[in-house]
C-alpha positions as CSV (number, residue, x, y, z in Angstrom):
1,M,-16.9,4.3,-0.4
2,T,-14.8,2.3,-1.3
3,I,-11.1,2.0,-0.4
4,A,-8.3,1.1,-3.8
5,W,-5.4,-0.6,-1.5
6,I,-2.0,-0.4,-3.5
7,N,-0.5,-3.0,-1.7
8,G,3.7,-4.0,-3.4
9,T,7.6,-3.6,-2.6
10,H,9.0,-0.6,-1.1
11,G,11.0,1.0,-4.3
12,V,7.4,-0.6,-7.1
13,G,6.5,2.4,-7.1
14,K,2.5,2.6,-4.9
15,T,3.0,6.8,-4.1
16,T,3.3,6.9,-7.3
17,T,0.9,5.5,-9.0
18,A,-1.4,6.8,-5.9
19,A,-1.5,9.9,-6.9
20,L,-1.9,9.4,-10.5
21,V,-4.7,7.1,-9.6
22,Q,-6.3,9.9,-7.5
23,R,-6.4,12.2,-10.9
24,L,-8.5,10.0,-12.6
25,L,-11.3,8.6,-9.8
26,P,-13.7,11.5,-8.9
27,D,-14.1,12.0,-5.0
28,S,-10.8,10.1,-4.9
29,R,-8.1,10.5,-2.0
30,V,-5.1,9.1,-1.0
31,F,-4.6,7.8,2.5
32,D,-1.0,7.5,3.8
33,A,-1.3,4.9,6.6
34,E,2.6,4.7,6.6
35,K,1.1,8.8,8.6
36,V,0.0,6.2,11.2
37,G,3.0,4.6,11.6
38,E,5.0,8.2,11.9
39,T,2.3,9.0,14.6
40,L,3.1,5.6,16.3
41,M,6.7,6.8,16.4
42,D,5.9,10.0,18.1
43,I,4.8,9.0,21.3
44,R,7.2,8.8,24.2
45,P,8.4,7.4,25.7
46,G,8.1,5.3,22.9
47,L,6.4,1.6,22.3
48,P,8.4,-1.2,22.6
49,A,11.2,-1.7,19.9
50,T,10.4,-3.3,17.0
51,S,11.6,-2.7,13.4
52,N,8.0,-2.0,11.5
53,F,5.7,0.0,12.8
54,Q,3.5,-2.2,11.5
55,H,4.4,-4.6,14.2
56,W,2.3,-2.5,16.5
57,P,-1.2,-3.8,17.4
58,P,-2.2,-0.7,17.3
59,W,-1.2,0.3,14.0
60,R,-3.6,-1.9,12.3
61,P,-7.2,-1.1,13.5
62,L,-6.2,2.9,13.9
63,V,-5.5,2.1,10.2
64,V,-8.6,1.0,9.7
65,E,-10.8,3.4,12.1
66,T,-8.8,6.5,10.5
67,A,-10.0,5.2,7.0
68,R,-13.5,4.5,7.8
69,H,-14.1,8.4,9.4
70,V,-12.4,9.9,6.4
71,L,-14.5,8.0,3.7
72,A,-18.3,8.6,6.2
73,Y,-16.0,12.3,6.3
74,T,-15.9,12.9,2.3
75,G,-17.6,9.5,0.8
76,G,-16.3,8.6,-2.3
77,T,-12.9,6.6,-2.8
78,L,-9.4,6.2,-0.9
79,V,-6.4,5.7,-2.6
80,V,-4.0,3.5,-0.2
81,P,-0.6,3.0,-1.0
82,M,1.2,0.9,1.6
83,T,3.0,-2.2,1.5
84,V,1.4,-5.2,3.7
85,L,3.6,-8.2,3.4
86,F,2.2,-10.1,6.5
87,E,-0.8,-12.8,5.8
88,E,-1.6,-12.0,9.0
89,Y,-1.9,-7.8,9.2
90,W,-3.5,-7.7,5.7
91,R,-6.8,-10.3,7.1
92,E,-6.9,-7.7,9.8
93,I,-7.6,-5.2,7.8
94,S,-9.2,-6.9,5.4
95,A,-11.5,-7.7,8.3
96,G,-11.8,-4.4,9.9
97,L,-12.7,-2.5,6.7
98,A,-15.6,-5.1,5.4
99,G,-16.9,-5.2,8.9
100,H,-17.6,-2.0,8.4
101,G,-19.1,-2.4,4.9
102,I,-16.2,-0.5,2.9
103,P,-16.0,-2.5,-0.4
104,V,-11.8,-3.4,-0.3
105,R,-10.2,-2.9,-3.9
106,H,-6.9,-4.7,-3.3
107,F,-3.9,-4.7,-6.1
108,V,-0.6,-5.3,-6.0
109,L,2.2,-3.9,-7.8
110,H,4.1,-6.1,-9.0
111,A,7.8,-6.3,-11.5
112,D,10.3,-9.1,-11.7
113,Q,13.4,-8.3,-9.5
114,E,15.7,-6.9,-12.2
115,T,13.2,-4.1,-13.1
116,L,13.3,-3.3,-8.6
117,R,16.7,-3.6,-8.5
118,A,16.9,-1.1,-11.2
119,R,14.2,1.3,-9.7
120,I,15.6,1.1,-6.9
121,A,19.4,1.9,-7.4
122,G,17.6,4.6,-10.3
123,D,15.4,6.6,-7.6
124,T,16.5,9.8,-6.9
125,V,14.7,10.4,-4.4
126,T,15.6,8.0,-1.7
127,G,18.6,7.4,-3.0
128,P,20.1,5.4,-4.9
129,D,20.8,1.2,-3.7
130,S,18.3,2.6,-0.7
131,P,19.0,-0.4,1.8
132,F,15.6,-0.2,3.7
133,R,13.8,-1.0,0.4
134,L,16.3,-4.0,-0.5
135,Q,15.6,-5.4,2.7
136,Y,12.4,-6.3,1.4
137,L,12.3,-7.7,-1.9
138,E,12.8,-11.6,-0.1
139,P,10.3,-10.5,2.6
140,Y,7.8,-9.7,-0.6
141,A,8.9,-12.3,-3.0
142,E,8.1,-14.7,-0.1
143,A,4.6,-12.8,0.7
144,A,4.1,-13.1,-3.5
145,R,4.9,-16.8,-3.8
146,T,3.0,-17.5,-0.5
147,W,-0.5,-15.3,-0.9
148,L,0.2,-11.7,-1.1
149,H,-1.1,-12.8,-5.4
150,A,-4.0,-15.0,-4.5
151,E,-5.1,-11.9,-2.8
152,A,-5.2,-9.1,-5.0
153,E,-5.1,-8.1,-8.4
154,V,-1.5,-8.2,-10.0
155,V,-0.3,-5.2,-12.4
156,D,2.3,-6.5,-13.5
157,T,4.7,-3.2,-14.3
158,T,7.1,-4.8,-15.1
159,H,6.6,-3.1,-18.2
160,L,4.5,-0.1,-17.4
161,T,4.4,3.6,-16.6
162,P,3.5,4.7,-13.9
163,A,0.4,6.4,-16.0
164,Q,-0.4,2.9,-17.4
165,T,-0.4,1.3,-14.2
166,A,-2.7,4.1,-12.7
167,L,-5.1,4.0,-15.7
168,R,-5.7,-0.1,-15.6
169,I,-5.9,0.2,-11.8
170,A,-8.7,3.4,-12.1
171,E,-10.2,1.6,-14.6
172,S,-10.5,-1.1,-12.9
173,V,-11.9,0.8,-9.3
174,K,-14.4,2.3,-12.0
175,G,-15.6,-0.9,-12.8
């Protein structure tokens, strides 16, 4: 049982990479922790207003517990494509998983700002120049400078295809 957490800013290719990693790792599944946030957003009346569901205190332990229960049920590797840019939140999640004896391989997909902007501008799924994705470029850069790159295996995707990125992660997880 292990988790391959794929972190990085919005638009860097986490979801695409996670799907490809899952195909390369036998007995693996993708867990989109954003769905936990969507569930919390559906609570009525709503939870206190916030700019990001990760700020809600229940989100982090619910991600830990969901991952723990899925792995207990299925075994294998859980591939989690999820941006976490707040060091405190990452520490809470990783400590929670460690407390259950679940090893985490933490990867950060990185690309230079010019490449990120070009990818966001050319995205045909969410639409070009997504304001949501663009607003996270500077917070990602700050997290990368201050703590994130020191806490993870950084995969520079600037000149890699999604398939090459996925292969690097899968090979690293396989050891």
